[in-house]
A tleap script that builds the chain and sets N, CA, C and O, in Angstrom:
source leaprc.protein.ff14SB
mol = sequence {
  NMET PRO GLU PHE ARG VAL HIE ASP ASP ARG
  HIE TYR ALA ILE GLN PHE HIE TYR ALA LEU
  PRO ASP ASP ALA TRP CYS VAL GLU LEU SER
  GLU ALA THR PRO ALA PRO ASP THR TRP ALA
  ASP ASN PRO ASP ALA PRO THR HIE ILE PRO
  GLY PRO ALA PHE LEU VAL ALA VAL VAL PRO
  ASP GLU ASP PRO ASP GLN GLU PRO THR VAL
  HIE ILE ARG SER HIE ASP GLU HIE ILE ILE
  PRO TYR GLU ILE MET ARG TRP PHE MET GLN
  LYS ALA ALA GLU GLU VAL GLU ARG ARG ARG
  LEU THR LEU GLU GLN GLN PRO PRO GLU PRO
  ASP CHIE
}
set mol.1.N position { 162.595 208.840 -28.141 }
set mol.1.CA position { 162.621 209.161 -29.571 }
set mol.1.C position { 164.053 208.858 -30.109 }
set mol.1.O position { 165.035 209.388 -29.588 }
set mol.2.N position { 164.149 208.055 -31.089 }
set mol.2.CA position { 165.447 207.644 -31.616 }
set mol.2.C position { 166.168 208.875 -32.278 }
set mol.2.O position { 165.522 209.822 -32.727 }
set mol.3.N position { 167.457 208.818 -32.315 }
set mol.3.CA position { 168.226 209.800 -33.033 }
set mol.3.C position { 168.862 209.081 -34.251 }
set mol.3.O position { 169.229 207.912 -34.137 }
set mol.4.N position { 168.992 209.729 -35.360 }
set mol.4.CA position { 169.500 209.115 -36.562 }
set mol.4.C position { 170.706 209.860 -37.084 }
set mol.4.O position { 170.851 211.065 -36.877 }
set mol.5.N position { 171.568 209.128 -37.764 }
set mol.5.CA position { 172.717 209.686 -38.412 }
set mol.5.C position { 173.035 208.947 -39.688 }
set mol.5.O position { 172.881 207.726 -39.716 }
set mol.6.N position { 173.450 209.577 -40.703 }
set mol.6.CA position { 173.835 208.964 -41.979 }
set mol.6.C position { 175.351 209.013 -42.141 }
set mol.6.O position { 175.947 210.062 -41.892 }
set mol.7.N position { 175.955 207.995 -42.520 }
set mol.7.CA position { 177.391 207.919 -42.712 }
set mol.7.C position { 177.603 207.026 -43.954 }
set mol.7.O position { 177.185 205.868 -43.966 }
set mol.8.N position { 178.260 207.580 -45.005 }
set mol.8.CA position { 178.531 206.839 -46.244 }
set mol.8.C position { 177.289 206.156 -46.780 }
set mol.8.O position { 177.357 204.994 -47.181 }
set mol.9.N position { 176.153 206.843 -46.799 }
set mol.9.CA position { 174.823 206.361 -47.266 }
set mol.9.C position { 174.266 205.250 -46.438 }
set mol.9.O position { 173.304 204.619 -46.876 }
set mol.10.N position { 174.779 204.964 -45.300 }
set mol.10.CA position { 174.200 204.045 -44.369 }
set mol.10.C position { 173.590 204.817 -43.245 }
set mol.10.O position { 174.177 205.784 -42.760 }
set mol.11.N position { 172.381 204.394 -42.804 }
set mol.11.CA position { 171.636 205.013 -41.759 }
set mol.11.C position { 171.843 204.288 -40.464 }
set mol.11.O position { 171.791 203.059 -40.428 }
set mol.12.N position { 172.081 205.032 -39.378 }
set mol.12.CA position { 172.230 204.450 -38.063 }
set mol.12.C position { 171.269 205.112 -37.079 }
set mol.12.O position { 170.873 206.259 -37.284 }
set mol.13.N position { 170.903 204.430 -36.047 }
set mol.13.CA position { 170.002 204.950 -35.013 }
set mol.13.C position { 170.557 204.659 -33.639 }
set mol.13.O position { 171.229 203.659 -33.387 }
set mol.14.N position { 170.233 205.600 -32.764 }
set mol.14.CA position { 170.491 205.409 -31.343 }
set mol.14.C position { 169.151 205.578 -30.630 }
set mol.14.O position { 168.444 206.562 -30.852 }
set mol.15.N position { 168.813 204.645 -29.797 }
set mol.15.CA position { 167.620 204.650 -28.926 }
set mol.15.C position { 167.943 204.569 -27.487 }
set mol.15.O position { 168.930 203.934 -27.113 }
set mol.16.N position { 167.165 205.177 -26.665 }
set mol.16.CA position { 167.303 205.071 -25.199 }
set mol.16.C position { 166.072 204.405 -24.648 }
set mol.16.O position { 164.960 204.723 -25.072 }
set mol.17.N position { 166.235 203.488 -23.713 }
set mol.17.CA position { 165.094 202.891 -23.008 }
set mol.17.C position { 165.548 202.425 -21.636 }
set mol.17.O position { 166.740 202.269 -21.374 }
set mol.18.N position { 164.587 202.210 -20.782 }
set mol.18.CA position { 164.873 201.691 -19.475 }
set mol.18.C position { 164.629 200.185 -19.438 }
set mol.18.O position { 163.589 199.698 -19.882 }
set mol.19.N position { 165.623 199.446 -18.891 }
set mol.19.CA position { 165.493 197.992 -18.759 }
set mol.19.C position { 165.163 197.707 -17.288 }
set mol.19.O position { 166.057 197.683 -16.441 }
set mol.20.N position { 163.916 197.499 -16.999 }
set mol.20.CA position { 163.532 197.283 -15.620 }
set mol.20.C position { 164.226 196.128 -14.900 }
set mol.20.O position { 164.624 196.272 -13.744 }
set mol.21.N position { 164.378 194.964 -15.581 }
set mol.21.CA position { 165.120 193.900 -14.870 }
set mol.21.C position { 166.556 194.223 -14.484 }
set mol.21.O position { 167.097 193.678 -13.522 }
set mol.22.N position { 167.148 195.101 -15.236 }
set mol.22.CA position { 168.560 195.507 -14.925 }
set mol.22.C position { 168.700 196.737 -14.101 }
set mol.22.O position { 169.806 197.104 -13.704 }
set mol.23.N position { 167.525 197.427 -13.818 }
set mol.23.CA position { 167.562 198.710 -13.155 }
set mol.23.C position { 168.585 199.645 -13.842 }
set mol.23.O position { 169.458 200.228 -13.199 }
set mol.24.N position { 168.441 199.753 -15.132 }
set mol.24.CA position { 169.461 200.475 -15.870 }
set mol.24.C position { 168.853 201.121 -17.151 }
set mol.24.O position { 167.862 200.635 -17.697 }
set mol.25.N position { 169.459 202.185 -17.588 }
set mol.25.CA position { 169.183 202.802 -18.877 }
set mol.25.C position { 169.989 202.183 -19.921 }
set mol.25.O position { 171.150 201.862 -19.670 }
set mol.26.N position { 169.477 201.987 -21.069 }
set mol.26.CA position { 170.188 201.405 -22.225 }
set mol.26.C position { 170.256 202.359 -23.363 }
set mol.26.O position { 169.265 202.999 -23.714 }
set mol.27.N position { 171.460 202.467 -23.967 }
set mol.27.CA position { 171.661 203.256 -25.125 }
set mol.27.C position { 172.026 202.202 -26.232 }
set mol.27.O position { 173.032 201.498 -26.146 }
set mol.28.N position { 171.188 202.148 -27.216 }
set mol.28.CA position { 171.304 201.113 -28.217 }
set mol.28.C position { 171.710 201.708 -29.591 }
set mol.28.O position { 171.160 202.717 -30.030 }
set mol.29.N position { 172.690 201.050 -30.253 }
set mol.29.CA position { 173.104 201.481 -31.587 }
set mol.29.C position { 172.665 200.427 -32.543 }
set mol.29.O position { 172.925 199.249 -32.301 }
set mol.30.N position { 171.991 200.791 -33.653 }
set mol.30.CA position { 171.573 199.862 -34.675 }
set mol.30.C position { 171.706 200.540 -36.069 }
set mol.30.O position { 171.858 201.754 -36.209 }
set mol.31.N position { 171.638 199.680 -37.042 }
set mol.31.CA position { 171.562 200.238 -38.439 }
set mol.31.C position { 170.024 200.504 -38.635 }
set mol.31.O position { 169.181 199.653 -38.353 }
set mol.32.N position { 169.736 201.684 -39.111 }
set mol.32.CA position { 168.327 202.019 -39.341 }
set mol.32.C position { 167.857 201.402 -40.648 }
set mol.32.O position { 168.627 201.249 -41.597 }
set mol.33.N position { 166.608 201.059 -40.676 }
set mol.33.CA position { 166.002 200.466 -41.895 }
set mol.33.C position { 164.933 201.384 -42.430 }
set mol.33.O position { 164.361 202.155 -41.658 }
set mol.34.N position { 164.635 201.341 -43.709 }
set mol.34.CA position { 163.560 202.239 -44.211 }
set mol.34.C position { 162.222 202.010 -43.541 }
set mol.34.O position { 161.830 200.878 -43.257 }
set mol.35.N position { 161.567 203.056 -43.307 }
set mol.35.CA position { 160.171 202.936 -42.699 }
set mol.35.C position { 159.288 202.199 -43.650 }
set mol.35.O position { 159.543 202.196 -44.855 }
set mol.36.N position { 158.236 201.561 -43.139 }
set mol.36.CA position { 157.296 200.874 -44.000 }
set mol.36.C position { 156.649 201.867 -45.033 }
set mol.36.O position { 156.439 203.047 -44.754 }
set mol.37.N position { 156.357 201.313 -46.218 }
set mol.37.CA position { 155.740 202.079 -47.283 }
set mol.37.C position { 154.452 202.646 -46.887 }
set mol.37.O position { 154.054 203.670 -47.442 }
set mol.38.N position { 153.713 202.026 -45.906 }
set mol.38.CA position { 152.438 202.508 -45.505 }
set mol.38.C position { 152.531 203.838 -44.732 }
set mol.38.O position { 151.519 204.513 -44.544 }
set mol.39.N position { 153.747 204.216 -44.284 }
set mol.39.CA position { 153.903 205.465 -43.570 }
set mol.39.C position { 154.097 206.648 -44.570 }
set mol.39.O position { 154.118 207.806 -44.154 }
set mol.40.N position { 154.229 206.365 -45.804 }
set mol.40.CA position { 154.556 207.417 -46.771 }
set mol.40.C position { 153.516 208.491 -46.877 }
set mol.40.O position { 153.837 209.621 -47.246 }
set mol.41.N position { 152.273 208.179 -46.566 }
set mol.41.CA position { 151.184 209.199 -46.609 }
set mol.41.C position { 151.235 210.175 -45.459 }
set mol.41.O position { 150.609 211.234 -45.504 }
set mol.42.N position { 151.975 209.823 -44.436 }
set mol.42.CA position { 152.044 210.721 -43.239 }
set mol.42.C position { 153.315 211.604 -43.371 }
set mol.42.O position { 154.436 211.097 -43.323 }
set mol.43.N position { 153.122 212.899 -43.533 }
set mol.43.CA position { 154.325 213.784 -43.712 }
set mol.43.C position { 155.155 213.877 -42.472 }
set mol.43.O position { 156.320 214.265 -42.567 }
set mol.44.N position { 154.624 213.538 -41.273 }
set mol.44.CA position { 155.385 213.614 -40.023 }
set mol.44.C position { 156.087 212.280 -39.686 }
set mol.44.O position { 156.808 212.206 -38.691 }
set mol.45.N position { 155.893 211.266 -40.476 }
set mol.45.CA position { 156.490 209.946 -40.222 }
set mol.45.C position { 157.990 209.955 -40.584 }
set mol.45.O position { 158.406 210.585 -41.556 }
set mol.46.N position { 158.781 209.241 -39.779 }
set mol.46.CA position { 160.208 209.200 -40.069 }
set mol.46.C position { 160.443 208.367 -41.332 }
set mol.46.O position { 159.637 207.499 -41.670 }
set mol.47.N position { 161.557 208.638 -42.026 }
set mol.47.CA position { 161.883 207.897 -43.177 }
set mol.47.C position { 162.530 206.553 -42.871 }
set mol.47.O position { 162.494 205.613 -43.665 }
set mol.48.N position { 163.131 206.506 -41.665 }
set mol.48.CA position { 163.830 205.289 -41.185 }
set mol.48.C position { 163.422 204.971 -39.800 }
set mol.48.O position { 162.968 205.834 -39.048 }
set mol.49.N position { 163.591 203.664 -39.443 }
set mol.49.CA position { 163.315 203.235 -38.021 }
set mol.49.C position { 164.546 202.443 -37.559 }
set mol.49.O position { 165.289 201.913 -38.385 }
set mol.50.N position { 164.757 202.366 -36.264 }
set mol.50.CA position { 165.843 201.595 -35.724 }
set mol.50.C position { 165.694 200.130 -36.029 }
set mol.50.O position { 164.587 199.600 -35.929 }
set mol.51.N position { 166.791 199.431 -36.408 }
set mol.51.CA position { 166.763 197.996 -36.630 }
set mol.51.C position { 167.172 197.363 -35.273 }
set mol.51.O position { 167.186 198.025 -34.236 }
set mol.52.N position { 167.497 196.079 -35.330 }
set mol.52.CA position { 167.952 195.403 -34.127 }
set mol.52.C position { 169.264 195.978 -33.592 }
set mol.52.O position { 170.200 196.218 -34.355 }
set mol.53.N position { 169.321 196.182 -32.353 }
set mol.53.CA position { 170.569 196.756 -31.713 }
set mol.53.C position { 171.726 195.856 -31.824 }
set mol.53.O position { 171.561 194.663 -31.569 }
set mol.54.N position { 172.883 196.300 -32.180 }
set mol.54.CA position { 174.077 195.507 -32.172 }
set mol.54.C position { 175.102 195.943 -31.147 }
set mol.54.O position { 176.054 195.213 -30.871 }
set mol.55.N position { 174.924 197.105 -30.587 }
set mol.55.CA position { 175.730 197.603 -29.433 }
set mol.55.C position { 174.765 198.216 -28.413 }
set mol.55.O position { 173.905 199.024 -28.762 }
set mol.56.N position { 174.919 197.830 -27.188 }
set mol.56.CA position { 174.051 198.373 -26.076 }
set mol.56.C position { 174.902 198.768 -24.911 }
set mol.56.O position { 175.583 197.934 -24.315 }
set mol.57.N position { 174.868 200.052 -24.577 }
set mol.57.CA position { 175.464 200.547 -23.355 }
set mol.57.C position { 174.468 200.430 -22.267 }
set mol.57.O position { 173.370 200.974 -22.390 }
set mol.58.N position { 174.791 199.735 -21.177 }
set mol.58.CA position { 173.890 199.507 -20.046 }
set mol.58.C position { 174.391 200.397 -18.926 }
set mol.58.O position { 175.519 200.218 -18.467 }
set mol.59.N position { 173.585 201.356 -18.466 }
set mol.59.CA position { 173.954 202.390 -17.523 }
set mol.59.C position { 173.075 202.252 -16.277 }
set mol.59.O position { 171.952 202.756 -16.267 }
set mol.60.N position { 173.572 201.566 -15.203 }
set mol.60.CA position { 172.782 201.367 -13.982 }
set mol.60.C position { 172.447 202.721 -13.315 }
set mol.60.O position { 173.267 203.639 -13.284 }
set mol.61.N position { 171.223 202.805 -12.788 }
set mol.61.CA position { 170.829 203.988 -12.137 }
set mol.61.C position { 170.326 203.773 -10.718 }
set mol.61.O position { 169.783 204.702 -10.120 }
set mol.62.N position { 170.483 202.617 -10.178 }
set mol.62.CA position { 170.017 202.312 -8.787 }
set mol.62.C position { 171.209 202.065 -7.863 }
set mol.62.O position { 171.158 202.431 -6.689 }
set mol.63.N position { 172.270 201.456 -8.366 }
set mol.63.CA position { 173.399 201.080 -7.511 }
set mol.63.C position { 174.606 201.848 -7.969 }
set mol.63.O position { 175.090 201.578 -9.068 }
set mol.64.N position { 175.134 202.790 -7.209 }
set mol.64.CA position { 176.314 203.564 -7.646 }
set mol.64.C position { 177.574 202.737 -7.755 }
set mol.64.O position { 178.553 203.193 -8.344 }
set mol.65.N position { 177.580 201.557 -7.215 }
set mol.65.CA position { 178.764 200.720 -7.325 }
set mol.65.C position { 178.826 199.925 -8.606 }
set mol.65.O position { 179.889 199.414 -8.958 }
set mol.66.N position { 177.720 199.806 -9.314 }
set mol.66.CA position { 177.640 199.064 -10.569 }
set mol.66.C position { 178.206 199.939 -11.672 }
set mol.66.O position { 177.813 201.099 -11.795 }
set mol.67.N position { 179.125 199.409 -12.482 }
set mol.67.CA position { 179.751 200.137 -13.595 }
set mol.67.C position { 178.882 199.983 -14.877 }
set mol.67.O position { 178.256 198.945 -15.092 }
set mol.68.N position { 178.865 201.010 -15.689 }
set mol.68.CA position { 178.234 200.897 -16.995 }
set mol.68.C position { 179.042 199.832 -17.795 }
set mol.68.O position { 180.233 199.626 -17.562 }
set mol.69.N position { 178.369 199.194 -18.707 }
set mol.69.CA position { 178.976 198.193 -19.521 }
set mol.69.C position { 178.500 198.376 -21.000 }
set mol.69.O position { 177.449 198.974 -21.236 }
set mol.70.N position { 179.255 197.875 -21.960 }
set mol.70.CA position { 178.811 197.855 -23.344 }
set mol.70.C position { 178.680 196.389 -23.771 }
set mol.70.O position { 179.615 195.606 -23.602 }
set mol.71.N position { 177.556 196.032 -24.307 }
set mol.71.CA position { 177.256 194.653 -24.730 }
set mol.71.C position { 177.225 194.626 -26.267 }
set mol.71.O position { 176.683 195.523 -26.913 }
set mol.72.N position { 177.804 193.604 -26.806 }
set mol.72.CA position { 177.792 193.350 -28.269 }
set mol.72.C position { 176.691 192.307 -28.486 }
set mol.72.O position { 176.778 191.174 -28.013 }
set mol.73.N position { 175.665 192.724 -29.209 }
set mol.73.CA position { 174.557 191.785 -29.468 }
set mol.73.C position { 174.386 191.575 -30.960 }
set mol.73.O position { 173.570 192.205 -31.634 }
set mol.74.N position { 175.197 190.663 -31.424 }
set mol.74.CA position { 175.138 190.368 -32.854 }
set mol.74.C position { 175.760 189.046 -33.136 }
set mol.74.O position { 176.769 188.658 -32.546 }
set mol.75.N position { 175.103 188.328 -34.100 }
set mol.75.CA position { 175.668 187.068 -34.570 }
set mol.75.C position { 176.452 187.291 -35.863 }
set mol.75.O position { 177.243 186.456 -36.302 }
set mol.76.N position { 176.179 188.507 -36.471 }
set mol.76.CA position { 176.825 188.875 -37.718 }
set mol.76.C position { 177.963 189.811 -37.386 }
set mol.76.O position { 178.021 190.399 -36.306 }
set mol.77.N position { 178.877 189.936 -38.354 }
set mol.77.CA position { 179.904 190.937 -38.251 }
set mol.77.C position { 179.399 192.273 -38.629 }
set mol.77.O position { 178.779 192.404 -39.684 }
set mol.78.N position { 179.627 193.308 -37.816 }
set mol.78.CA position { 179.229 194.646 -38.177 }
set mol.78.C position { 180.468 195.522 -38.217 }
set mol.78.O position { 181.273 195.533 -37.286 }
set mol.79.N position { 180.600 196.237 -39.287 }
set mol.79.CA position { 181.675 197.223 -39.331 }
set mol.79.C position { 181.084 198.549 -38.955 }
set mol.79.O position { 180.181 199.048 -39.626 }
set mol.80.N position { 181.581 199.121 -37.898 }
set mol.80.CA position { 181.041 200.380 -37.351 }
set mol.80.C position { 182.064 201.474 -37.701 }
set mol.80.O position { 183.199 201.457 -37.224 }
set mol.81.N position { 181.624 202.443 -38.561 }
set mol.81.CA position { 182.605 203.533 -38.854 }
set mol.81.C position { 183.005 204.279 -37.554 }
set mol.81.O position { 182.225 204.414 -36.612 }
set mol.82.N position { 184.207 204.728 -37.567 }
set mol.82.CA position { 184.739 205.397 -36.413 }
set mol.82.C position { 183.816 206.594 -35.938 }
set mol.82.O position { 183.548 206.747 -34.746 }
set mol.83.N position { 183.359 207.409 -36.902 }
set mol.83.CA position { 182.484 208.529 -36.479 }
set mol.83.C position { 181.184 208.046 -35.813 }
set mol.83.O position { 180.671 208.691 -34.898 }
set mol.84.N position { 180.672 206.929 -36.275 }
set mol.84.CA position { 179.429 206.417 -35.678 }
set mol.84.C position { 179.723 205.858 -34.283 }
set mol.84.O position { 178.934 206.034 -33.355 }
set mol.85.N position { 180.846 205.196 -34.153 }
set mol.85.CA position { 181.269 204.735 -32.796 }
set mol.85.C position { 181.489 205.838 -31.814 }
set mol.85.O position { 181.125 205.725 -30.644 }
set mol.86.N position { 182.096 206.931 -32.289 }
set mol.86.CA position { 182.288 208.114 -31.443 }
set mol.86.C position { 180.939 208.674 -31.025 }
set mol.86.O position { 180.738 208.995 -29.854 }
set mol.87.N position { 180.003 208.798 -31.977 }
set mol.87.CA position { 178.666 209.340 -31.696 }
set mol.87.C position { 178.008 208.413 -30.650 }
set mol.87.O position { 177.437 208.927 -29.688 }
set mol.88.N position { 178.058 207.135 -30.785 }
set mol.88.CA position { 177.422 206.195 -29.820 }
set mol.88.C position { 178.132 206.348 -28.426 }
set mol.88.O position { 177.457 206.440 -27.401 }
set mol.89.N position { 179.422 206.372 -28.406 }
set mol.89.CA position { 180.108 206.506 -27.113 }
set mol.89.C position { 179.837 207.864 -26.446 }
set mol.89.O position { 179.773 207.969 -25.221 }
set mol.90.N position { 179.686 208.871 -27.261 }
set mol.90.CA position { 179.353 210.227 -26.704 }
set mol.90.C position { 177.984 210.163 -26.010 }
set mol.90.O position { 177.821 210.670 -24.900 }
set mol.91.N position { 177.034 209.556 -26.653 }
set mol.91.CA position { 175.654 209.421 -26.135 }
set mol.91.C position { 175.688 208.591 -24.865 }
set mol.91.O position { 175.046 208.913 -23.865 }
set mol.92.N position { 176.496 207.461 -24.939 }
set mol.92.CA position { 176.604 206.645 -23.732 }
set mol.92.C position { 177.212 207.407 -22.569 }
set mol.92.O position { 176.720 207.346 -21.442 }
set mol.93.N position { 178.328 208.150 -22.871 }
set mol.93.CA position { 178.939 208.950 -21.778 }
set mol.93.C position { 178.031 210.031 -21.236 }
set mol.93.O position { 178.058 210.315 -20.039 }
set mol.94.N position { 177.232 210.637 -22.083 }
set mol.94.CA position { 176.252 211.613 -21.589 }
set mol.94.C position { 175.244 210.965 -20.669 }
set mol.94.O position { 174.849 211.570 -19.672 }
set mol.95.N position { 174.822 209.774 -20.967 }
set mol.95.CA position { 173.822 209.021 -20.140 }
set mol.95.C position { 174.482 208.629 -18.834 }
set mol.95.O position { 173.832 208.702 -17.791 }
set mol.96.N position { 175.754 208.211 -18.836 }
set mol.96.CA position { 176.415 207.865 -17.619 }
set mol.96.C position { 176.526 209.083 -16.703 }
set mol.96.O position { 176.277 208.976 -15.503 }
set mol.97.N position { 176.898 210.249 -17.260 }
set mol.97.CA position { 176.986 211.458 -16.462 }
set mol.97.C position { 175.600 211.920 -15.896 }
set mol.97.O position { 175.502 212.392 -14.763 }
set mol.98.N position { 174.548 211.764 -16.729 }
set mol.98.CA position { 173.254 212.156 -16.284 }
set mol.98.C position { 172.802 211.228 -15.110 }
set mol.98.O position { 172.236 211.721 -14.135 }
set mol.99.N position { 173.038 209.953 -15.194 }
set mol.99.CA position { 172.645 208.990 -14.096 }
set mol.99.C position { 173.536 209.196 -12.857 }
set mol.99.O position { 173.053 209.056 -11.733 }
set mol.100.N position { 174.762 209.509 -13.030 }
set mol.100.CA position { 175.645 209.738 -11.847 }
set mol.100.C position { 175.221 211.021 -11.158 }
set mol.100.O position { 175.233 211.080 -9.928 }
set mol.101.N position { 174.857 212.019 -11.884 }
set mol.101.CA position { 174.355 213.314 -11.250 }
set mol.101.C position { 173.086 213.030 -10.533 }
set mol.101.O position { 172.886 213.543 -9.432 }
set mol.102.N position { 172.210 212.237 -11.096 }
set mol.102.CA position { 170.948 211.920 -10.418 }
set mol.102.C position { 171.195 211.155 -9.130 }
set mol.102.O position { 170.549 211.424 -8.117 }
set mol.103.N position { 172.114 210.211 -9.155 }
set mol.103.CA position { 172.418 209.416 -7.919 }
set mol.103.C position { 173.052 210.399 -6.876 }
set mol.103.O position { 172.723 210.284 -5.696 }
set mol.104.N position { 173.920 211.333 -7.250 }
set mol.104.CA position { 174.545 212.206 -6.264 }
set mol.104.C position { 173.498 213.179 -5.653 }
set mol.104.O position { 173.666 213.620 -4.516 }
set mol.105.N position { 172.446 213.505 -6.387 }
set mol.105.CA position { 171.470 214.458 -5.923 }
set mol.105.C position { 170.422 213.820 -4.982 }
set mol.105.O position { 169.701 214.518 -4.269 }
set mol.106.N position { 170.364 212.494 -5.005 }
set mol.106.CA position { 169.389 211.790 -4.151 }
set mol.106.C position { 169.819 211.886 -2.668 }
set mol.106.O position { 170.992 211.731 -2.328 }
set mol.107.N position { 168.819 212.148 -1.805 }
set mol.107.CA position { 169.145 212.143 -0.407 }
set mol.107.C position { 169.534 210.749 0.091 }
set mol.107.O position { 169.053 209.740 -0.426 }
set mol.108.N position { 170.403 210.702 1.094 }
set mol.108.CA position { 170.833 209.381 1.574 }
set mol.108.C position { 169.648 208.657 2.245 }
set mol.108.O position { 168.787 209.288 2.858 }
set mol.109.N position { 169.627 207.336 2.117 }
set mol.109.CA position { 168.567 206.566 2.749 }
set mol.109.C position { 168.770 206.513 4.246 }
set mol.109.O position { 169.904 206.381 4.706 }
set mol.110.N position { 167.723 206.612 5.006 }
set mol.110.CA position { 167.856 206.552 6.455 }
set mol.110.C position { 168.291 205.186 6.906 }
set mol.110.O position { 167.909 204.175 6.316 }
set mol.111.N position { 169.104 205.150 7.972 }
set mol.111.CA position { 169.531 203.909 8.574 }
set mol.111.C position { 168.363 203.374 9.482 }
set mol.111.O position { 167.681 204.163 10.136 }
set mol.112.N position { 168.159 202.094 9.506 }
set mol.112.CA position { 167.075 201.571 10.323 }
set mol.112.C position { 167.688 200.744 11.381 }
set mol.112.O position { 166.977 200.181 12.214 }
savepdb mol mol.pdb
quit
């Protein structure tokens, strides 16, 4: 479920998803766009949806030696307000801690 934040009348979204090819969790930041007009009849529908991600934190969860990274995915210039960047980095840091805790709690693999 995406999380949304408004800053200076601009809407931003953070989404979390698992990238199977990378064996990693991704935390994506995008500018949110208005939801389709067809959703207006549904009172539970969100007013905005995430747009294309322009920042992605990739947090590996299989290999403890792999470091998390941040990828910039944009051909356009994006000005990211400081508070939005802090929000994104806080969510990325929380995901890193969650994955590291999970790795620490896994039993060691048996030697063969």
